N, C-alpha and C positions, 0 to 999 in steps of 0.2 A: 527627515528624521534619522539620527544615527542609532544603530543597534544597541549601543551602550546605554542609550536613554531607556530602552525597553528592559534591559537586563536587570535594572533596579526595581521594576515593578514586582510585588509580591504574587500576583497571578495575572496571566494574560494568554491570548492566542494571536498570533500574528499569521494571516492566512494569505496565501498567494492568489494569483489572478483567476485561477480555475474555480475558486470559491464564490466569485461574483464581485470582487473588488479589483480595481485596476489602479496601481499596480498591487497594492496590498490592503487588506483590512486589518485593523488592529482592534481587538476586543480586550478591554482591561477591567480589573476589578471584578473577576469571574465569581460567581455564587451559585449554589444549587438551586434548582428550580424545576417545576414540571415543564413539559413541552410547551413552548408559547409562540408568539409570532416572530421572535428572533431569538435563536438558541443555538449554542454549540453542543454538539453531541459527540461522545467518545465511547468506544467499546474496545477494550484490549482483546487480544486474540483469544484468550482462553475464556472471556466472558460470553454468556449468551447474549444475543442481541436484545432480548427483552430486558436485560439488566444494564443497558447502556446508561452512562452518566449523562444527564442533561444540565447544561449550565447556562445562566443568563449573564449579561455583561453591564457594568455599570456605565461603560462609555462604549461605543462603536464608531469608529472613524476610518476614513480612507486616508492612506498616507504613501508617500514615496520613501523607500528606504536608501539610506547611504550605507553601503557595506563597508566593513572594517578592512583595512589593508592586511595582507598576510605577511606579517613581520618575522614569524618564526617558523621552522620546519614543521610539517603536519605529519603526525605519527600515527601509522595504521599497522597494527600487529595482527596478522590472521594466523589461525592454527586449523588447517584442514587435515590433520593427521589421519583421522578415521573415516573421512569422507568416502574414500573408494570401498571400504568395507561395507559401509551403510548402503551405498548405491547396490552393491551385490546383494545385500539382503532384501532390498526392495525388488530387485529383479527376480529373486527367488519367490517372493510372495506373488508377483505378477504371474510367473509361469505356473504357480500352484491354483490361480484363479481367485486369490484373495483379494485383489485390488488391481486397478488398471494404470493408476498414476498416483505418484506421492510427491508433494512438493517438499524437498529436503532443504533445512536451512542451517546455516552455522553462523558464528559471530566473529567479528574482528573487534579487537579492543583498540580503542583510540587513546592518545596521550592525554596531556593535561589541558586541552582545549576547553573553551567556554562555549556556551551555546551560540554567541554571536560569531565566533570564529568558525564553528561548524557550518552554520547557515551561509556565511560568506563564502566558504569553500564551495559549498553545494550549488551556489548561485553564481560562481565566478564566470561561467561560460553561457549564462542565461538563466532566467528564473524558471524553474520547473512549475508547471501548471498548478500543481498542488503542494508547492512548498508550504511549509508550516513550521512554527516554533511555538510550543505550548508549554506553559507552566500552570499546572492545576492548583486549585486551592489547597489540596493536600500534600503539595511539593512534588508530585510526579511531574517530570520534565523530559520532553522529547523534541527532536528536530527531524523534519522529514523532507525529502526532496522527491516525493512520489509523483510519478507521471501518470498513475492509473486511476481512472475514474471508476469507482465502485458502482455507484449509480446516481443518477440525477432525475428530479421530479419536476415538471412544469405542468402546473394544473393536474390533470389526471394522467398524463403521459409519463412513463418511467423508461429510462435508457440506461443499460449497462454496457460496460466496455471491457470485458475480460482480456487480459494480456497474457500471452504465452509465446516465448521464442525471443531469444536475445543473441545479437551478434554485434561485433564492432561495426561502427558506422560504413566503413568501406566494404563490409561484407553483406550489405543490405540484399543484394541481388542473390547471393547464395542462400541467405535466410528465406527469401521469399520462394525459392525452389526446393527448400527442405521438407522432405515428406515426413520426417520425424517431428519436427516442429509444427507441421500442418496437423498432424494427428493430435498432437498435444492440445493445441487450441481448440479443435473440433470437440474433444471430449469435455473440456471446461465449458466451452460454449453450450454444449448440450445440457451440462449441470445447471448453468446459470438459467436456461431457458426453463428448465423443470422447476427450479426454485422459484423463480418469478410467476410461474403459473399458479402457485399457491395464494397469490394475493392479487392476481389480475383477472380481468373478465375472460371467460371462456373464448379459446380461439384467437384471442388479442395479441399473444406473445408470439414474436416472429424474429428471425435473423435478418436485418436489412442489409448488413455487410458481413459477408462470412469471414473474410480475412483481408486486412490491409496493413501497411507498414507505417509506423511512427518513427521519425528520425529524432534522435535526441543528441546533445553534444558529444556524448561519450558512447552511445549505442543505437542500434536499430532494433525496434521491437515490433512483433505483430500482434494485432488486435482484431476483435469483431465487434459488432454492434448489435445488441438485443433490445428490442422495444416491447412495451405492452401498454395496456389501459388498465389502471388500478381500480379495483372494485370500490363503489362508492362509500363503503363503510370502512375502507382500509386507510392508513395514514403512513407518512414516511417511517415512523417507528415500526409499523407492521412489515414494511417492506424490508427495513433492516433486520428484523427478527427472522424473516424468511431466507435472507441471503447470507447473513453472518454466521461463521467466518466465510470470507470469499472463497470460491472454488479454485481460483487461480492460485491461492497460497495454501490450499489443503490437498487437492488431488480428487480422484474419483475412484469408486463411489465415495462421497464425503466422509461418511462415518468410519469406513474401513481405513481410509487414508489417515484420519485424525488418530485412530488407534495405533497406527504405525508410527506417526509423528511422536505420540506420547512415549513409545518406547524407545525411539532412536534418538530424540533430541534431549539433552541432559537438563536443559533449563526452560523455564516458561518464555515464551516470546513476548509477553506483555504488550505494549503499544506496538511493537514491530509486528506486521501482518494483522494489526487491528484495523479500525476504521475511524475516521474523523469527519464529521459532517457539520454544515452550516445551514440552518433551517430559516427561512424568512418568508412570511406570507404563504404564497402558493408555490414557492420554489424551494427545493431542497438539493444541495450538492453533498455527496459522500465521497471521500478519497479512500483507497485501500492504502494503508501505510507501509508500502514498501520503501526501500532506500531511506531507512529511518534509524536514527541513533537515540538511544534511551540513557539518561543519567541514572547512576546508582551511587552508593556510598563510596565506591572505590574508582569511579570515573565513568567514561561513556563506552557503551558497546554498540556496534553497527551491525545489523543483520543483512545477510545476503542468502539467496536460494535459488533452486532450479527445480523444474518438474522432471521427476525421473520416470521413464517408461522402460519397457523390456528392451528397446533398441538403444538405451542410453549408453554412452561410452564414458567411464570414469574420469578419463582425462579431458574429454570434450566438456564434461559438466564442470570440472575445475577451472577450465578456460572461461566458461560462462560466468562463474563466480568472480573471476579476475575482471571480466568487462564491467560487471556491476559494481565492483569496488572503484571503478573509474570515476565515479561521482565525487570520491574523496582523494583521488590520486594526486601525486605532487609533480606530475609531468607538465 
């Protein structure tokens, strides 16, 4: 199936292999519904998890995608002018004891590409496990190349895989040895463990892998694995309400970090840093929508961010943002 065939659909969700379809799942003719045996779930960053949108599909099919050739230059315009000043403000707040870590994000503006072109660019070196192209019934549209598992549920078992620490692929060994990045991931892992404890059986939440490295085509990233057993009276939507927004895109403590984000970031994140899930029978998979482009009335914007701690160096943080823009680079 060619992406141009999908582009003409009024509403759809094209979901990558991590959601449970290989290589892709295509849900078309989306419509509002209560949570059911097979449903798409979406919550923007600013939404409460309890207010997530749940959609059913007229048809659901597994498909192989034929990506579009890249026939024109791909334009990415980034403006990080105030980033160093904002990093300094966060470090001051950390020194004052107001917060431990804040995920600071910025936007890059894309050119006149369409969704098919953006997804093709994101998948040119391999399909990200949570690749997605979604057009909601209300017209909201976004494309994601997320590598991050927010959480998955199989039966009563839940697993979350928070991601913190990014470097170029050839710098994977240096990333593994970075104490700053190790501390970042440890803080967010502890936050996820605390959030999961609200919906899991007592003493069932544990970290099964403290830190390991995922190698992506354009980056190396470190993650941990946190698991638990969900209470009998809790559902996937309860887990979403407990975890959203994800700790790896907020910081810690979560409420203090969110307050700084509201002060420092001039625009709502919307789908970027939100969550997208696919629920089917006794299995649910939710991705954290990092590496995500959102369509607006004047084009597309693409978000990138990094966790700021007291030891953060502004120039090193800018380099991390450049690495994350690698998913769209023209190299």
